C-alpha positions as CSV (number, residue, x, y, z in Angstrom):
1,X,-4.5,13.2,-0.6
2,X,-3.1,10.7,-3.1
3,X,-1.6,12.8,-5.8
4,X,-0.9,9.8,-7.9
5,X,-4.6,9.1,-8.4
6,X,-5.4,12.7,-9.4
7,X,-2.3,12.7,-11.7
8,X,-3.4,9.5,-13.4
9,X,-6.9,10.8,-14.0
10,X,-5.5,14.1,-15.4
11,X,-3.0,12.4,-17.6
12,X,-5.3,9.7,-18.9
13,X,-8.4,11.8,-19.6
14,X,-6.3,14.9,-20.6
15,X,-4.2,12.8,-23.0
16,X,-7.3,11.5,-24.8
17,X,-8.9,15.0,-25.0
18,X,-5.7,16.6,-26.0
19,X,-5.1,14.1,-28.8
20,X,-8.6,14.7,-30.1
21,X,-8.0,18.5,-30.1
22,X,-4.7,18.1,-31.9
23,X,-6.5,16.2,-34.6
24,X,-8.9,19.1,-35.1
25,X,-11.8,17.8,-33.1
26,X,-13.7,19.8,-30.5
27,X,-15.2,18.9,-27.1
28,X,-18.8,19.4,-28.2
29,X,-18.5,16.4,-30.5
30,X,-18.1,14.0,-27.5
31,X,-20.7,15.7,-25.3
32,X,-23.9,13.6,-25.8
33,X,-26.5,13.6,-23.2
34,X,-28.3,10.6,-24.6
35,X,-25.2,8.5,-24.7
36,X,-24.3,9.5,-21.1
37,X,-27.8,8.5,-19.9
38,X,-27.6,5.1,-21.7
39,X,-24.0,4.2,-20.5
40,X,-23.9,5.6,-17.0
41,X,-27.6,4.8,-16.2
42,X,-27.3,1.3,-17.6
43,X,-24.0,0.7,-15.8
44,X,-25.4,1.9,-12.5
45,X,-28.5,-0.3,-13.0
46,X,-26.4,-3.4,-13.7
47,X,-24.3,-2.8,-10.6
48,X,-27.4,-2.4,-8.5
49,X,-28.8,-5.7,-9.7
50,X,-25.6,-7.5,-9.1
51,X,-24.9,-6.3,-5.5
52,X,-26.4,-6.1,-2.1
53,X,-27.3,-2.9,-0.2
54,X,-24.5,-3.4,2.3
55,X,-21.9,-4.1,-0.4
56,X,-23.0,-1.0,-2.3
57,X,-22.7,1.2,0.8
58,X,-19.3,-0.2,1.5
59,X,-18.1,0.3,-2.0
60,X,-19.3,4.0,-2.0
61,X,-17.6,4.5,1.4
62,X,-14.4,3.0,0.0
63,X,-14.3,5.5,-2.9
64,X,-12.4,7.9,-0.7
65,X,-9.6,5.3,-0.4
66,X,-8.7,6.0,-4.0
67,X,-7.8,9.5,-3.1
68,X,-6.9,9.4,0.6
69,X,-4.8,7.0,2.7
70,X,-6.9,5.2,5.4
71,X,-6.5,6.4,9.0
72,X,-3.4,4.9,10.7
73,X,-2.1,3.4,7.4
74,X,1.6,3.8,8.2
75,X,3.4,0.5,8.6
76,X,6.7,1.9,9.7
77,X,5.1,4.0,12.4
78,X,3.0,1.0,13.6
79,X,6.1,-1.2,13.7
80,X,7.8,1.4,15.9
81,X,4.8,1.5,18.2
82,X,4.6,-2.3,18.6
83,X,8.3,-2.5,19.3
84,X,8.0,0.3,21.9
85,X,5.1,-1.6,23.5
86,X,7.2,-4.8,23.5
87,X,10.0,-3.0,25.3
88,X,7.6,-1.5,27.9
89,X,6.0,-4.9,28.5
90,X,9.4,-6.6,28.9
91,X,10.8,-3.8,31.2
92,X,7.8,-3.2,33.3
93,X,4.7,-5.4,32.6
94,X,1.9,-5.8,30.1
95,X,-0.3,-3.8,32.4
96,X,2.0,-0.8,32.0
97,X,0.7,-0.7,28.3
98,X,-2.6,0.6,29.5
99,X,-1.2,4.1,29.8
100,X,-0.1,4.0,26.2
101,X,-3.4,2.8,24.6
102,X,-4.7,6.2,23.5
103,X,-1.3,7.0,22.0
104,X,-1.4,4.3,19.4
105,X,-2.1,5.7,15.9
106,X,-4.0,2.7,14.6
107,X,-7.6,2.0,16.0
108,X,-7.2,-1.7,15.4
109,X,-4.0,-1.7,17.4
110,X,-5.8,0.0,20.3
111,X,-8.5,-2.7,20.2
112,X,-6.0,-5.6,20.1
113,X,-3.9,-4.3,23.0
114,X,-7.0,-3.9,25.2
115,X,-7.3,-7.7,25.0
116,X,-3.6,-8.0,25.6
117,X,-3.9,-5.9,28.8
118,X,-6.9,-7.9,29.9
119,X,-4.8,-11.0,29.9
120,X,-6.5,-13.0,27.1
121,X,-4.6,-16.1,26.1
122,X,-2.4,-15.7,23.0
123,X,-4.2,-18.5,21.1
124,X,-7.6,-17.0,22.0
125,X,-6.4,-13.6,20.9
126,X,-5.2,-14.9,17.6
127,X,-8.4,-16.9,16.9
128,X,-10.6,-13.8,17.7
129,X,-8.8,-11.3,15.6
130,X,-7.9,-13.7,12.7
131,X,-11.6,-14.3,12.3
132,X,-12.3,-10.6,12.5
133,X,-9.6,-9.8,9.9
134,X,-10.9,-12.5,7.5
135,X,-14.5,-11.2,7.8
136,X,-13.5,-7.6,7.3
137,X,-11.4,-8.5,4.3
138,X,-14.3,-10.3,2.7
139,X,-16.7,-7.4,3.3
140,X,-14.2,-4.8,2.0
141,X,-13.4,-6.8,-1.2
142,X,-17.1,-7.2,-1.8
143,X,-17.4,-3.4,-1.6
144,X,-14.4,-2.9,-4.0
145,X,-16.0,-5.3,-6.4
146,X,-18.8,-2.9,-7.3
147,X,-16.1,-0.7,-9.1
148,X,-14.7,-3.7,-10.9
149,X,-18.2,-4.7,-11.9
150,X,-18.9,-1.2,-13.2
151,X,-15.7,-1.5,-15.3
152,X,-16.9,-4.8,-16.7
153,X,-20.4,-3.6,-17.5
154,X,-19.7,-0.1,-18.9
155,X,-18.1,-1.2,-22.3
156,X,-21.0,-3.6,-22.9
157,X,-23.6,-1.0,-22.1
158,X,-21.6,1.3,-24.4
159,X,-22.1,-1.2,-27.2
160,X,-25.8,-1.3,-26.5
161,X,-25.8,2.5,-26.8
162,X,-24.1,2.2,-30.1
163,X,-26.6,-0.4,-31.4
164,X,-29.5,1.8,-30.2
165,X,-27.9,4.8,-32.1
166,X,-27.6,2.7,-35.3
167,X,-31.2,1.6,-34.9
168,X,-32.2,5.2,-34.8
169,X,-30.1,5.9,-37.9
170,X,-31.8,3.1,-39.8
171,X,-35.2,4.4,-38.9
172,X,-34.4,7.9,-40.2
173,X,-32.3,7.2,-43.3
174,X,-34.0,9.9,-45.2
175,X,-33.7,12.6,-42.4
176,X,-30.1,13.9,-42.6
177,X,-30.2,15.7,-39.2
178,X,-31.5,12.7,-37.4
179,X,-29.0,10.5,-39.2
180,X,-26.1,12.6,-38.0
181,X,-27.4,12.6,-34.4
182,X,-27.9,8.8,-34.3
183,X,-24.4,8.2,-35.6
184,X,-23.0,10.6,-33.0
185,X,-24.8,8.8,-30.2
186,X,-23.6,5.4,-31.5
187,X,-19.9,6.3,-31.5
188,X,-19.9,8.5,-28.3
189,X,-21.7,5.8,-26.3
190,X,-18.9,3.4,-27.1
191,X,-16.3,6.0,-26.1
192,X,-18.1,6.6,-22.8
193,X,-18.4,2.9,-22.0
194,X,-14.8,1.9,-22.9
195,X,-13.3,5.2,-21.6
196,X,-15.1,5.2,-18.2
197,X,-14.2,1.5,-17.6
198,X,-10.5,1.8,-18.4
199,X,-9.8,5.3,-17.1
200,X,-12.0,5.4,-14.0
201,X,-13.9,2.3,-12.8
202,X,-11.2,-0.4,-13.1
203,X,-8.3,1.8,-11.9
204,X,-10.3,3.0,-8.9
205,X,-11.3,-0.6,-8.1
206,X,-7.6,-1.7,-8.3
207,X,-6.5,1.1,-6.1
208,X,-9.1,0.3,-3.5
209,X,-8.2,-3.4,-3.6
210,X,-4.5,-2.5,-3.0
211,X,-5.5,-0.3,0.0
212,X,-7.5,-3.2,1.4
213,X,-4.6,-5.5,1.0
214,X,-2.4,-3.1,2.8
215,X,-4.9,-2.7,5.6
216,X,-5.1,-6.5,6.1
217,X,-1.3,-6.7,6.2
218,X,-1.1,-4.0,8.8
219,X,-3.7,-5.7,11.0
220,X,-2.0,-9.1,10.6
221,X,1.3,-7.4,11.6
222,X,-0.3,-5.8,14.7
223,X,-1.8,-9.2,15.7
224,X,1.6,-11.0,15.3
225,X,3.3,-8.3,17.4
226,X,0.7,-8.6,20.1
227,X,0.9,-12.4,20.3
228,X,4.7,-12.1,20.4
229,X,4.5,-9.7,23.4
230,X,2.1,-12.1,25.2
231,X,4.5,-15.0,24.5
232,X,7.3,-13.0,26.1
233,X,9.3,-12.8,22.9
234,X,12.4,-10.6,22.8
235,X,11.6,-7.2,21.3
236,X,14.4,-7.5,18.8
237,X,12.9,-10.8,17.5
238,X,9.5,-9.2,17.3
239,X,11.0,-6.2,15.4
240,X,12.7,-8.5,12.8
241,X,9.5,-10.5,12.4
242,X,7.4,-7.3,11.8
243,X,9.9,-5.7,9.5
244,X,9.1,-8.3,6.9
245,X,5.7,-6.7,6.5
246,X,7.3,-3.3,5.6
247,X,9.9,-4.5,3.1
248,X,7.9,-3.4,0.1
249,X,7.2,0.1,1.6
250,X,10.8,0.6,2.5
251,X,11.8,-0.4,-1.1
252,X,9.3,2.2,-2.4
253,X,10.7,4.9,-0.2
254,X,14.3,4.1,-1.3
255,X,13.2,4.3,-4.9
256,X,11.6,7.7,-4.3
257,X,14.7,9.0,-2.6
258,X,16.9,7.8,-5.5
């Protein structure tokens, strides 16, 4: 579980609600069913129009990445496994890696090393998996885009809700109760649109995009390590080459420790 995501949602939404309560407001004033239907229904419709079924399914599946680390997403551990594989291949043979396949923590690494064990040429291996990585990155980013799109549409739909509320007000100027309800919908729709975009949709989209970037870096790292092993590269050289992919993570860990 990514505590940072939950903490961010709690602090962001809680800060706004807390500030409103400190000013003497109450939760009932921002609970408007009509505004919610307009903003969230309109935003969902706009996203559906602008995406494909496959991208929508991918985007919904990626939502969990905002709250959980993807499986096998530990660069330092994967570097260690690649270096260990390089040492085994150098000491015994590449075929000796077959016994270790199921012990690899990353599914992509298992797949790549099956090709390594089968003796595929290094250039062929690189061509196959670079194309696979590029296609996967494109598909994943298209899925993440639905959350960014929602963040772009929501404020505009909120403005539409506000205009509809004001139209309702103008049609019922003489009816005080209807006047108050229309004004409430107008302002709350704007709050829902801008708030959901900047507190939920855009942050979630950015978190997912960062996860995707990290996944692509890990797969590229695994591929570089596998090609290095097939080329007979010294394990120490492979290790130094792969450590470059974990520099940012190591810096983050040192900052946390400090």
